[in-house]
mmJSON file of the N, C-alpha and C atoms, coordinates in Angstrom:
{"data_MODEL":{"atom_site":{
"group_PDB":["ATOM","ATOM","ATOM","ATOM","ATOM","ATOM","ATOM","ATOM","ATOM","ATOM","ATOM","ATOM","ATOM","ATOM","ATOM","ATOM","ATOM","ATOM","ATOM","ATOM","ATOM","ATOM","ATOM","ATOM","ATOM","ATOM","ATOM","ATOM","ATOM","ATOM","ATOM","ATOM","ATOM","ATOM","ATOM","ATOM","ATOM","ATOM","ATOM","ATOM","ATOM","ATOM","ATOM","ATOM","ATOM","ATOM","ATOM","ATOM","ATOM","ATOM","ATOM","ATOM","ATOM","ATOM","ATOM","ATOM","ATOM","ATOM","ATOM","ATOM","ATOM","ATOM","ATOM","ATOM","ATOM","ATOM","ATOM","ATOM","ATOM","ATOM","ATOM","ATOM","ATOM","ATOM","ATOM","ATOM","ATOM","ATOM","ATOM","ATOM","ATOM","ATOM","ATOM","ATOM","ATOM","ATOM","ATOM","ATOM","ATOM","ATOM","ATOM","ATOM","ATOM","ATOM","ATOM","ATOM","ATOM","ATOM","ATOM","ATOM","ATOM","ATOM","ATOM","ATOM","ATOM","ATOM","ATOM","ATOM","ATOM","ATOM","ATOM","ATOM","ATOM","ATOM","ATOM","ATOM","ATOM","ATOM","ATOM","ATOM","ATOM","ATOM","ATOM","ATOM","ATOM","ATOM","ATOM","ATOM","ATOM","ATOM","ATOM","ATOM","ATOM","ATOM","ATOM","ATOM","ATOM","ATOM","ATOM","ATOM","ATOM","ATOM","ATOM","ATOM","ATOM","ATOM","ATOM","ATOM","ATOM","ATOM","ATOM","ATOM","ATOM","ATOM","ATOM","ATOM","ATOM","ATOM","ATOM","ATOM","ATOM","ATOM","ATOM","ATOM","ATOM","ATOM","ATOM","ATOM","ATOM","ATOM","ATOM","ATOM","ATOM","ATOM","ATOM","ATOM","ATOM","ATOM","ATOM","ATOM","ATOM","ATOM","ATOM","ATOM","ATOM","ATOM","ATOM","ATOM","ATOM","ATOM","ATOM","ATOM","ATOM","ATOM","ATOM","ATOM","ATOM","ATOM","ATOM","ATOM","ATOM","ATOM","ATOM","ATOM","ATOM","ATOM","ATOM","ATOM","ATOM","ATOM","ATOM","ATOM","ATOM","ATOM","ATOM","ATOM","ATOM","ATOM","ATOM","ATOM","ATOM","ATOM","ATOM","ATOM","ATOM","ATOM","ATOM","ATOM"],
"id":[1,2,3,4,5,6,7,8,9,10,11,12,13,14,15,16,17,18,19,20,21,22,23,24,25,26,27,28,29,30,31,32,33,34,35,36,37,38,39,40,41,42,43,44,45,46,47,48,49,50,51,52,53,54,55,56,57,58,59,60,61,62,63,64,65,66,67,68,69,70,71,72,73,74,75,76,77,78,79,80,81,82,83,84,85,86,87,88,89,90,91,92,93,94,95,96,97,98,99,100,101,102,103,104,105,106,107,108,109,110,111,112,113,114,115,116,117,118,119,120,121,122,123,124,125,126,127,128,129,130,131,132,133,134,135,136,137,138,139,140,141,142,143,144,145,146,147,148,149,150,151,152,153,154,155,156,157,158,159,160,161,162,163,164,165,166,167,168,169,170,171,172,173,174,175,176,177,178,179,180,181,182,183,184,185,186,187,188,189,190,191,192,193,194,195,196,197,198,199,200,201,202,203,204,205,206,207,208,209,210,211,212,213,214,215,216,217,218,219,220,221,222,223,224,225,226,227,228],
"type_symbol":["N","C","C","N","C","C","N","C","C","N","C","C","N","C","C","N","C","C","N","C","C","N","C","C","N","C","C","N","C","C","N","C","C","N","C","C","N","C","C","N","C","C","N","C","C","N","C","C","N","C","C","N","C","C","N","C","C","N","C","C","N","C","C","N","C","C","N","C","C","N","C","C","N","C","C","N","C","C","N","C","C","N","C","C","N","C","C","N","C","C","N","C","C","N","C","C","N","C","C","N","C","C","N","C","C","N","C","C","N","C","C","N","C","C","N","C","C","N","C","C","N","C","C","N","C","C","N","C","C","N","C","C","N","C","C","N","C","C","N","C","C","N","C","C","N","C","C","N","C","C","N","C","C","N","C","C","N","C","C","N","C","C","N","C","C","N","C","C","N","C","C","N","C","C","N","C","C","N","C","C","N","C","C","N","C","C","N","C","C","N","C","C","N","C","C","N","C","C","N","C","C","N","C","C","N","C","C","N","C","C","N","C","C","N","C","C","N","C","C","N","C","C","N","C","C","N","C","C"],
"label_atom_id":["N","CA","C","N","CA","C","N","CA","C","N","CA","C","N","CA","C","N","CA","C","N","CA","C","N","CA","C","N","CA","C","N","CA","C","N","CA","C","N","CA","C","N","CA","C","N","CA","C","N","CA","C","N","CA","C","N","CA","C","N","CA","C","N","CA","C","N","CA","C","N","CA","C","N","CA","C","N","CA","C","N","CA","C","N","CA","C","N","CA","C","N","CA","C","N","CA","C","N","CA","C","N","CA","C","N","CA","C","N","CA","C","N","CA","C","N","CA","C","N","CA","C","N","CA","C","N","CA","C","N","CA","C","N","CA","C","N","CA","C","N","CA","C","N","CA","C","N","CA","C","N","CA","C","N","CA","C","N","CA","C","N","CA","C","N","CA","C","N","CA","C","N","CA","C","N","CA","C","N","CA","C","N","CA","C","N","CA","C","N","CA","C","N","CA","C","N","CA","C","N","CA","C","N","CA","C","N","CA","C","N","CA","C","N","CA","C","N","CA","C","N","CA","C","N","CA","C","N","CA","C","N","CA","C","N","CA","C","N","CA","C","N","CA","C","N","CA","C","N","CA","C","N","CA","C","N","CA","C","N","CA","C","N","CA","C"],
"label_alt_id":[null,null,null,null,null,null,null,null,null,null,null,null,null,null,null,null,null,null,null,null,null,null,null,null,null,null,null,null,null,null,null,null,null,null,null,null,null,null,null,null,null,null,null,null,null,null,null,null,null,null,null,null,null,null,null,null,null,null,null,null,null,null,null,null,null,null,null,null,null,null,null,null,null,null,null,null,null,null,null,null,null,null,null,null,null,null,null,null,null,null,null,null,null,null,null,null,null,null,null,null,null,null,null,null,null,null,null,null,null,null,null,null,null,null,null,null,null,null,null,null,null,null,null,null,null,null,null,null,null,null,null,null,null,null,null,null,null,null,null,null,null,null,null,null,null,null,null,null,null,null,null,null,null,null,null,null,null,null,null,null,null,null,null,null,null,null,null,null,null,null,null,null,null,null,null,null,null,null,null,null,null,null,null,null,null,null,null,null,null,null,null,null,null,null,null,null,null,null,null,null,null,null,null,null,null,null,null,null,null,null,null,null,null,null,null,null,null,null,null,null,null,null,null,null,null,null,null,null],
"label_comp_id":["MET","MET","MET","GLN","GLN","GLN","LEU","LEU","LEU","ILE","ILE","ILE","HIS","HIS","HIS","VAL","VAL","VAL","PHE","PHE","PHE","ALA","ALA","ALA","SER","SER","SER","ASN","ASN","ASN","VAL","VAL","VAL","LYS","LYS","LYS","HIS","HIS","HIS","TYR","TYR","TYR","ARG","ARG","ARG","GLN","GLN","GLN","SER","SER","SER","ARG","ARG","ARG","ASN","ASN","ASN","LEU","LEU","LEU","SER","SER","SER","GLN","GLN","GLN","GLU","GLU","GLU","GLN","GLN","GLN","LEU","LEU","LEU","ALA","ALA","ALA","GLU","GLU","GLU","LEU","LEU","LEU","SER","SER","SER","GLY","GLY","GLY","LEU","LEU","LEU","HIS","HIS","HIS","ARG","ARG","ARG","THR","THR","THR","TYR","TYR","TYR","ILE","ILE","ILE","SER","SER","SER","ALA","ALA","ALA","LEU","LEU","LEU","GLU","GLU","GLU","ARG","ARG","ARG","GLU","GLU","GLU","ARG","ARG","ARG","ARG","ARG","ARG","ASN","ASN","ASN","ILE","ILE","ILE","SER","SER","SER","ILE","ILE","ILE","ASP","ASP","ASP","ASN","ASN","ASN","ILE","ILE","ILE","GLN","GLN","GLN","LYS","LYS","LYS","ILE","ILE","ILE","ALA","ALA","ALA","GLU","GLU","GLU","ALA","ALA","ALA","LEU","LEU","LEU","ASN","ASN","ASN","VAL","VAL","VAL","ASP","ASP","ASP","ALA","ALA","ALA","TYR","TYR","TYR","LEU","LEU","LEU","LEU","LEU","LEU","PHE","PHE","PHE","ILE","ILE","ILE","SER","SER","SER","ASP","ASP","ASP","LEU","LEU","LEU","GLU","GLU","GLU","ARG","ARG","ARG","ILE","ILE","ILE","ASP","ASP","ASP","CYS","CYS","CYS","PRO","PRO","PRO"],
"label_asym_id":["A","A","A","A","A","A","A","A","A","A","A","A","A","A","A","A","A","A","A","A","A","A","A","A","A","A","A","A","A","A","A","A","A","A","A","A","A","A","A","A","A","A","A","A","A","A","A","A","A","A","A","A","A","A","A","A","A","A","A","A","A","A","A","A","A","A","A","A","A","A","A","A","A","A","A","A","A","A","A","A","A","A","A","A","A","A","A","A","A","A","A","A","A","A","A","A","A","A","A","A","A","A","A","A","A","A","A","A","A","A","A","A","A","A","A","A","A","A","A","A","A","A","A","A","A","A","A","A","A","A","A","A","A","A","A","A","A","A","A","A","A","A","A","A","A","A","A","A","A","A","A","A","A","A","A","A","A","A","A","A","A","A","A","A","A","A","A","A","A","A","A","A","A","A","A","A","A","A","A","A","A","A","A","A","A","A","A","A","A","A","A","A","A","A","A","A","A","A","A","A","A","A","A","A","A","A","A","A","A","A","A","A","A","A","A","A","A","A","A","A","A","A","A","A","A","A","A","A"],
"label_entity_id":["1","1","1","1","1","1","1","1","1","1","1","1","1","1","1","1","1","1","1","1","1","1","1","1","1","1","1","1","1","1","1","1","1","1","1","1","1","1","1","1","1","1","1","1","1","1","1","1","1","1","1","1","1","1","1","1","1","1","1","1","1","1","1","1","1","1","1","1","1","1","1","1","1","1","1","1","1","1","1","1","1","1","1","1","1","1","1","1","1","1","1","1","1","1","1","1","1","1","1","1","1","1","1","1","1","1","1","1","1","1","1","1","1","1","1","1","1","1","1","1","1","1","1","1","1","1","1","1","1","1","1","1","1","1","1","1","1","1","1","1","1","1","1","1","1","1","1","1","1","1","1","1","1","1","1","1","1","1","1","1","1","1","1","1","1","1","1","1","1","1","1","1","1","1","1","1","1","1","1","1","1","1","1","1","1","1","1","1","1","1","1","1","1","1","1","1","1","1","1","1","1","1","1","1","1","1","1","1","1","1","1","1","1","1","1","1","1","1","1","1","1","1","1","1","1","1","1","1"],
"label_seq_id":[1,1,1,2,2,2,3,3,3,4,4,4,5,5,5,6,6,6,7,7,7,8,8,8,9,9,9,10,10,10,11,11,11,12,12,12,13,13,13,14,14,14,15,15,15,16,16,16,17,17,17,18,18,18,19,19,19,20,20,20,21,21,21,22,22,22,23,23,23,24,24,24,25,25,25,26,26,26,27,27,27,28,28,28,29,29,29,30,30,30,31,31,31,32,32,32,33,33,33,34,34,34,35,35,35,36,36,36,37,37,37,38,38,38,39,39,39,40,40,40,41,41,41,42,42,42,43,43,43,44,44,44,45,45,45,46,46,46,47,47,47,48,48,48,49,49,49,50,50,50,51,51,51,52,52,52,53,53,53,54,54,54,55,55,55,56,56,56,57,57,57,58,58,58,59,59,59,60,60,60,61,61,61,62,62,62,63,63,63,64,64,64,65,65,65,66,66,66,67,67,67,68,68,68,69,69,69,70,70,70,71,71,71,72,72,72,73,73,73,74,74,74,75,75,75,76,76,76],
"pdbx_PDB_ins_code":[null,null,null,null,null,null,null,null,null,null,null,null,null,null,null,null,null,null,null,null,null,null,null,null,null,null,null,null,null,null,null,null,null,null,null,null,null,null,null,null,null,null,null,null,null,null,null,null,null,null,null,null,null,null,null,null,null,null,null,null,null,null,null,null,null,null,null,null,null,null,null,null,null,null,null,null,null,null,null,null,null,null,null,null,null,null,null,null,null,null,null,null,null,null,null,null,null,null,null,null,null,null,null,null,null,null,null,null,null,null,null,null,null,null,null,null,null,null,null,null,null,null,null,null,null,null,null,null,null,null,null,null,null,null,null,null,null,null,null,null,null,null,null,null,null,null,null,null,null,null,null,null,null,null,null,null,null,null,null,null,null,null,null,null,null,null,null,null,null,null,null,null,null,null,null,null,null,null,null,null,null,null,null,null,null,null,null,null,null,null,null,null,null,null,null,null,null,null,null,null,null,null,null,null,null,null,null,null,null,null,null,null,null,null,null,null,null,null,null,null,null,null,null,null,null,null,null,null],
"Cartn_x":[109.225,108.474,107.395,106.401,105.166,104.757,104.665,104.945,103.261,102.343,100.65,100.575,101.516,101.612,102.285,103.319,103.907,102.73,102.255,101.491,100.295,99.518,98.725,99.196,100.355,100.376,101.017,101.113,102.041,100.368,99.788,98.454,97.735,97.699,96.981,97.904,99.3,100.368,100.102,100.264,99.628,98.036,97.16,95.985,95.669,95.915,96.394,97.126,98.362,99.638,98.714,97.558,96.752,95.416,95.196,94.064,92.467,92.667,91.451,90.977,90.06,88.916,88.885,88.495,88.445,87.702,86.908,85.649,85.721,87.046,87.242,88.219,89.063,90.189,89.414,88.539,87.484,86.724,86.575,85.607,86.715,87.54,89.079,89.523,89.523,90.006,88.934,88.05,86.996,86.613,86.741,86.845,85.82,85.222,84.506,85.038,84.501,84.998,85.382,84.487,84.93,85.959,86.185,87.703,88.91,88.889,89.674,90.464,88.882,89.367,90.09,89.16,89.82,91.246,91.934,93.17,94.235,93.542,94.252,94.732,93.592,93.322,94.18,94.886,94.961,94.28,93.122,92.08,91.759,92.299,92.28,93.374,93.569,94.408,94.231,95.148,94.496,95.297,95.0,95.232,96.155,96.766,97.975,97.358,95.881,94.667,94.595,94.138,93.155,94.251,96.157,97.156,97.071,97.645,97.361,96.163,95.187,94.165,94.157,94.793,94.722,96.302,97.152,98.151,98.195,97.202,97.06,96.314,95.282,94.393,95.698,96.306,96.908,98.445,98.187,99.518,100.924,100.658,102.61,102.031,103.526,104.016,103.606,103.208,102.83,103.824,105.635,106.684,106.032,105.858,106.455,105.15,104.389,103.283,103.899,105.046,105.606,107.201,107.304,108.712,108.779,108.953,108.584,109.436,108.685,109.297,110.483,111.403,112.895,113.926,112.917,113.625,112.831,111.862,111.314,112.476,112.317,113.497,112.539,111.773,110.504,109.343,108.402,106.833,106.333,106.141,105.613,104.178],
"Cartn_y":[88.064,88.991,87.77,87.545,86.887,88.076,87.669,88.157,88.717,88.358,88.774,89.798,89.929,91.137,92.211,92.035,93.089,93.52,92.919,92.984,94.14,93.826,94.348,95.621,95.745,97.122,98.134,97.385,98.14,98.52,98.013,98.787,99.681,99.296,100.341,101.433,101.586,102.774,103.103,102.985,103.669,103.814,103.555,104.139,105.208,104.918,106.013,107.699,107.243,108.026,109.063,108.721,108.891,109.485,109.37,110.128,109.346,108.1,107.344,106.523,106.213,105.253,103.831,103.203,101.63,101.796,101.865,102.422,102.764,103.949,104.401,104.017,103.437,102.211,101.228,100.566,99.872,100.069,101.095,101.72,102.398,102.957,102.327,101.497,100.245,98.905,98.236,98.354,97.677,96.04,96.667,95.132,95.85,95.107,95.166,96.048,97.028,97.402,96.372,95.267,94.352,93.425,93.048,92.863,93.434,94.785,95.51,96.014,95.912,95.41,94.404,92.92,91.624,91.431,92.436,92.182,92.98,93.902,94.821,94.321,93.122,92.867,91.426,91.112,89.851,88.511,88.637,87.772,86.719,87.567,87.246,86.892,85.701,86.441,86.553,86.715,87.54,86.998,87.518,87.056,87.901,87.752,88.003,89.221,89.106,90.09,90.958,90.909,92.16,92.188,92.192,92.888,93.856,93.658,94.321,95.676,95.235,96.363,97.422,96.733,97.517,98.541,98.052,98.722,99.754,99.607,100.631,101.875,101.076,102.434,103.032,102.355,103.078,104.524,104.164,104.538,103.948,102.882,102.416,100.987,100.435,99.354,98.501,97.477,96.035,95.829,95.422,95.129,95.696,97.257,98.125,97.785,96.624,96.382,95.244,94.625,93.393,93.933,95.073,95.461,96.199,95.666,95.905,97.163,97.593,99.031,99.067,98.087,98.156,98.432,98.218,97.923,99.041,99.834,100.848,102.101,102.122,103.272,104.639,104.777,105.775,105.598,106.486,106.459,107.139,106.691,107.139,108.202],
"Cartn_z":[120.527,121.176,119.479,119.71,118.809,118.042,116.444,115.869,115.178,116.102,116.719,117.084,117.998,119.153,118.258,117.484,116.84,115.72,115.328,114.142,114.754,116.111,116.647,117.253,118.055,118.242,116.947,116.086,114.731,114.097,114.37,113.316,114.411,115.609,116.415,116.607,116.405,116.396,115.439,114.481,112.945,112.764,113.376,113.196,114.442,115.474,116.641,115.742,115.383,114.34,113.534,112.747,112.145,112.245,113.809,114.357,113.868,113.343,113.071,114.066,114.458,115.088,114.228,115.083,114.485,113.228,113.764,112.532,111.043,111.091,109.987,109.62,110.123,109.078,109.232,109.527,108.877,107.627,107.328,106.033,105.234,105.35,104.887,103.791,104.862,104.387,103.582,103.925,103.546,104.39,105.582,106.534,107.919,108.828,110.073,110.845,111.6,112.848,113.503,114.018,115.169,115.248,113.553,113.159,112.975,112.925,113.298,115.263,115.828,117.001,117.553,117.126,117.446,116.733,115.983,115.14,116.51,116.798,117.966,119.025,119.487,120.314,120.551,119.393,119.345,119.253,118.809,118.901,117.508,116.745,115.307,114.524,113.607,112.79,111.645,110.698,109.438,108.401,107.475,105.618,105.02,104.185,103.304,102.744,102.312,101.738,102.292,103.554,104.589,105.113,104.939,105.189,104.571,103.441,102.299,102.607,102.139,102.713,104.158,105.066,106.307,106.202,105.69,105.004,104.338,103.051,102.04,102.362,103.807,103.929,105.672,105.749,106.747,105.719,104.523,103.777,104.398,104.569,105.137,104.284,104.041,103.285,104.235,103.739,105.097,105.567,105.184,105.795,107.25,107.156,108.427,109.45,109.349,110.178,110.738,110.329,111.071,111.468,112.311,112.696,113.946,114.685,116.717,116.999,117.789,118.358,118.208,118.644,118.802,117.783,116.662,114.712,114.33,114.464,114.022,113.646,112.768,112.589,112.534,111.688,111.525,111.477,111.767,111.917,110.634,109.644,108.462,108.899],
"occupancy":[1.0,1.0,1.0,1.0,1.0,1.0,1.0,1.0,1.0,1.0,1.0,1.0,1.0,1.0,1.0,1.0,1.0,1.0,1.0,1.0,1.0,1.0,1.0,1.0,1.0,1.0,1.0,1.0,1.0,1.0,1.0,1.0,1.0,1.0,1.0,1.0,1.0,1.0,1.0,1.0,1.0,1.0,1.0,1.0,1.0,1.0,1.0,1.0,1.0,1.0,1.0,1.0,1.0,1.0,1.0,1.0,1.0,1.0,1.0,1.0,1.0,1.0,1.0,1.0,1.0,1.0,1.0,1.0,1.0,1.0,1.0,1.0,1.0,1.0,1.0,1.0,1.0,1.0,1.0,1.0,1.0,1.0,1.0,1.0,1.0,1.0,1.0,1.0,1.0,1.0,1.0,1.0,1.0,1.0,1.0,1.0,1.0,1.0,1.0,1.0,1.0,1.0,1.0,1.0,1.0,1.0,1.0,1.0,1.0,1.0,1.0,1.0,1.0,1.0,1.0,1.0,1.0,1.0,1.0,1.0,1.0,1.0,1.0,1.0,1.0,1.0,1.0,1.0,1.0,1.0,1.0,1.0,1.0,1.0,1.0,1.0,1.0,1.0,1.0,1.0,1.0,1.0,1.0,1.0,1.0,1.0,1.0,1.0,1.0,1.0,1.0,1.0,1.0,1.0,1.0,1.0,1.0,1.0,1.0,1.0,1.0,1.0,1.0,1.0,1.0,1.0,1.0,1.0,1.0,1.0,1.0,1.0,1.0,1.0,1.0,1.0,1.0,1.0,1.0,1.0,1.0,1.0,1.0,1.0,1.0,1.0,1.0,1.0,1.0,1.0,1.0,1.0,1.0,1.0,1.0,1.0,1.0,1.0,1.0,1.0,1.0,1.0,1.0,1.0,1.0,1.0,1.0,1.0,1.0,1.0,1.0,1.0,1.0,1.0,1.0,1.0,1.0,1.0,1.0,1.0,1.0,1.0,1.0,1.0,1.0,1.0,1.0,1.0],
"B_iso_or_equiv":[0.0,0.0,0.0,0.0,0.0,0.0,0.0,0.0,0.0,0.0,0.0,0.0,0.0,0.0,0.0,0.0,0.0,0.0,0.0,0.0,0.0,0.0,0.0,0.0,0.0,0.0,0.0,0.0,0.0,0.0,0.0,0.0,0.0,0.0,0.0,0.0,0.0,0.0,0.0,0.0,0.0,0.0,0.0,0.0,0.0,0.0,0.0,0.0,0.0,0.0,0.0,0.0,0.0,0.0,0.0,0.0,0.0,0.0,0.0,0.0,0.0,0.0,0.0,0.0,0.0,0.0,0.0,0.0,0.0,0.0,0.0,0.0,0.0,0.0,0.0,0.0,0.0,0.0,0.0,0.0,0.0,0.0,0.0,0.0,0.0,0.0,0.0,0.0,0.0,0.0,0.0,0.0,0.0,0.0,0.0,0.0,0.0,0.0,0.0,0.0,0.0,0.0,0.0,0.0,0.0,0.0,0.0,0.0,0.0,0.0,0.0,0.0,0.0,0.0,0.0,0.0,0.0,0.0,0.0,0.0,0.0,0.0,0.0,0.0,0.0,0.0,0.0,0.0,0.0,0.0,0.0,0.0,0.0,0.0,0.0,0.0,0.0,0.0,0.0,0.0,0.0,0.0,0.0,0.0,0.0,0.0,0.0,0.0,0.0,0.0,0.0,0.0,0.0,0.0,0.0,0.0,0.0,0.0,0.0,0.0,0.0,0.0,0.0,0.0,0.0,0.0,0.0,0.0,0.0,0.0,0.0,0.0,0.0,0.0,0.0,0.0,0.0,0.0,0.0,0.0,0.0,0.0,0.0,0.0,0.0,0.0,0.0,0.0,0.0,0.0,0.0,0.0,0.0,0.0,0.0,0.0,0.0,0.0,0.0,0.0,0.0,0.0,0.0,0.0,0.0,0.0,0.0,0.0,0.0,0.0,0.0,0.0,0.0,0.0,0.0,0.0,0.0,0.0,0.0,0.0,0.0,0.0,0.0,0.0,0.0,0.0,0.0,0.0],
"pdbx_formal_charge":[null,null,null,null,null,null,null,null,null,null,null,null,null,null,null,null,null,null,null,null,null,null,null,null,null,null,null,null,null,null,null,null,null,null,null,null,null,null,null,null,null,null,null,null,null,null,null,null,null,null,null,null,null,null,null,null,null,null,null,null,null,null,null,null,null,null,null,null,null,null,null,null,null,null,null,null,null,null,null,null,null,null,null,null,null,null,null,null,null,null,null,null,null,null,null,null,null,null,null,null,null,null,null,null,null,null,null,null,null,null,null,null,null,null,null,null,null,null,null,null,null,null,null,null,null,null,null,null,null,null,null,null,null,null,null,null,null,null,null,null,null,null,null,null,null,null,null,null,null,null,null,null,null,null,null,null,null,null,null,null,null,null,null,null,null,null,null,null,null,null,null,null,null,null,null,null,null,null,null,null,null,null,null,null,null,null,null,null,null,null,null,null,null,null,null,null,null,null,null,null,null,null,null,null,null,null,null,null,null,null,null,null,null,null,null,null,null,null,null,null,null,null,null,null,null,null,null,null],
"auth_seq_id":[1,1,1,2,2,2,3,3,3,4,4,4,5,5,5,6,6,6,7,7,7,8,8,8,9,9,9,10,10,10,11,11,11,12,12,12,13,13,13,14,14,14,15,15,15,16,16,16,17,17,17,18,18,18,19,19,19,20,20,20,21,21,21,22,22,22,23,23,23,24,24,24,25,25,25,26,26,26,27,27,27,28,28,28,29,29,29,30,30,30,31,31,31,32,32,32,33,33,33,34,34,34,35,35,35,36,36,36,37,37,37,38,38,38,39,39,39,40,40,40,41,41,41,42,42,42,43,43,43,44,44,44,45,45,45,46,46,46,47,47,47,48,48,48,49,49,49,50,50,50,51,51,51,52,52,52,53,53,53,54,54,54,55,55,55,56,56,56,57,57,57,58,58,58,59,59,59,60,60,60,61,61,61,62,62,62,63,63,63,64,64,64,65,65,65,66,66,66,67,67,67,68,68,68,69,69,69,70,70,70,71,71,71,72,72,72,73,73,73,74,74,74,75,75,75,76,76,76],
"auth_comp_id":["MET","MET","MET","GLN","GLN","GLN","LEU","LEU","LEU","ILE","ILE","ILE","HIS","HIS","HIS","VAL","VAL","VAL","PHE","PHE","PHE","ALA","ALA","ALA","SER","SER","SER","ASN","ASN","ASN","VAL","VAL","VAL","LYS","LYS","LYS","HIS","HIS","HIS","TYR","TYR","TYR","ARG","ARG","ARG","GLN","GLN","GLN","SER","SER","SER","ARG","ARG","ARG","ASN","ASN","ASN","LEU","LEU","LEU","SER","SER","SER","GLN","GLN","GLN","GLU","GLU","GLU","GLN","GLN","GLN","LEU","LEU","LEU","ALA","ALA","ALA","GLU","GLU","GLU","LEU","LEU","LEU","SER","SER","SER","GLY","GLY","GLY","LEU","LEU","LEU","HIS","HIS","HIS","ARG","ARG","ARG","THR","THR","THR","TYR","TYR","TYR","ILE","ILE","ILE","SER","SER","SER","ALA","ALA","ALA","LEU","LEU","LEU","GLU","GLU","GLU","ARG","ARG","ARG","GLU","GLU","GLU","ARG","ARG","ARG","ARG","ARG","ARG","ASN","ASN","ASN","ILE","ILE","ILE","SER","SER","SER","ILE","ILE","ILE","ASP","ASP","ASP","ASN","ASN","ASN","ILE","ILE","ILE","GLN","GLN","GLN","LYS","LYS","LYS","ILE","ILE","ILE","ALA","ALA","ALA","GLU","GLU","GLU","ALA","ALA","ALA","LEU","LEU","LEU","ASN","ASN","ASN","VAL","VAL","VAL","ASP","ASP","ASP","ALA","ALA","ALA","TYR","TYR","TYR","LEU","LEU","LEU","LEU","LEU","LEU","PHE","PHE","PHE","ILE","ILE","ILE","SER","SER","SER","ASP","ASP","ASP","LEU","LEU","LEU","GLU","GLU","GLU","ARG","ARG","ARG","ILE","ILE","ILE","ASP","ASP","ASP","CYS","CYS","CYS","PRO","PRO","PRO"],
"auth_asym_id":["A","A","A","A","A","A","A","A","A","A","A","A","A","A","A","A","A","A","A","A","A","A","A","A","A","A","A","A","A","A","A","A","A","A","A","A","A","A","A","A","A","A","A","A","A","A","A","A","A","A","A","A","A","A","A","A","A","A","A","A","A","A","A","A","A","A","A","A","A","A","A","A","A","A","A","A","A","A","A","A","A","A","A","A","A","A","A","A","A","A","A","A","A","A","A","A","A","A","A","A","A","A","A","A","A","A","A","A","A","A","A","A","A","A","A","A","A","A","A","A","A","A","A","A","A","A","A","A","A","A","A","A","A","A","A","A","A","A","A","A","A","A","A","A","A","A","A","A","A","A","A","A","A","A","A","A","A","A","A","A","A","A","A","A","A","A","A","A","A","A","A","A","A","A","A","A","A","A","A","A","A","A","A","A","A","A","A","A","A","A","A","A","A","A","A","A","A","A","A","A","A","A","A","A","A","A","A","A","A","A","A","A","A","A","A","A","A","A","A","A","A","A","A","A","A","A","A","A"],
"auth_atom_id":["N","CA","C","N","CA","C","N","CA","C","N","CA","C","N","CA","C","N","CA","C","N","CA","C","N","CA","C","N","CA","C","N","CA","C","N","CA","C","N","CA","C","N","CA","C","N","CA","C","N","CA","C","N","CA","C","N","CA","C","N","CA","C","N","CA","C","N","CA","C","N","CA","C","N","CA","C","N","CA","C","N","CA","C","N","CA","C","N","CA","C","N","CA","C","N","CA","C","N","CA","C","N","CA","C","N","CA","C","N","CA","C","N","CA","C","N","CA","C","N","CA","C","N","CA","C","N","CA","C","N","CA","C","N","CA","C","N","CA","C","N","CA","C","N","CA","C","N","CA","C","N","CA","C","N","CA","C","N","CA","C","N","CA","C","N","CA","C","N","CA","C","N","CA","C","N","CA","C","N","CA","C","N","CA","C","N","CA","C","N","CA","C","N","CA","C","N","CA","C","N","CA","C","N","CA","C","N","CA","C","N","CA","C","N","CA","C","N","CA","C","N","CA","C","N","CA","C","N","CA","C","N","CA","C","N","CA","C","N","CA","C","N","CA","C","N","CA","C","N","CA","C","N","CA","C","N","CA","C","N","CA","C","N","CA","C"],
"pdbx_PDB_model_num":[1,1,1,1,1,1,1,1,1,1,1,1,1,1,1,1,1,1,1,1,1,1,1,1,1,1,1,1,1,1,1,1,1,1,1,1,1,1,1,1,1,1,1,1,1,1,1,1,1,1,1,1,1,1,1,1,1,1,1,1,1,1,1,1,1,1,1,1,1,1,1,1,1,1,1,1,1,1,1,1,1,1,1,1,1,1,1,1,1,1,1,1,1,1,1,1,1,1,1,1,1,1,1,1,1,1,1,1,1,1,1,1,1,1,1,1,1,1,1,1,1,1,1,1,1,1,1,1,1,1,1,1,1,1,1,1,1,1,1,1,1,1,1,1,1,1,1,1,1,1,1,1,1,1,1,1,1,1,1,1,1,1,1,1,1,1,1,1,1,1,1,1,1,1,1,1,1,1,1,1,1,1,1,1,1,1,1,1,1,1,1,1,1,1,1,1,1,1,1,1,1,1,1,1,1,1,1,1,1,1,1,1,1,1,1,1,1,1,1,1,1,1,1,1,1,1,1,1]
}}}
């Protein structure tokens, strides 16, 4: 499985599990809503700085955004 797919799926998963819209996640992370949308659709690459911003906004450790469904032990 491609890393970008795992990341995009996890961002969407954690965002939805926290009942956040893309706009709310964008506001919490200091990023633009269209950027969040493009990430979730695997249309954009992401910098390490922005990975950290999204992880903090979702209140998860950044490494969890790179663990595939099969490897995910828990869903904080």
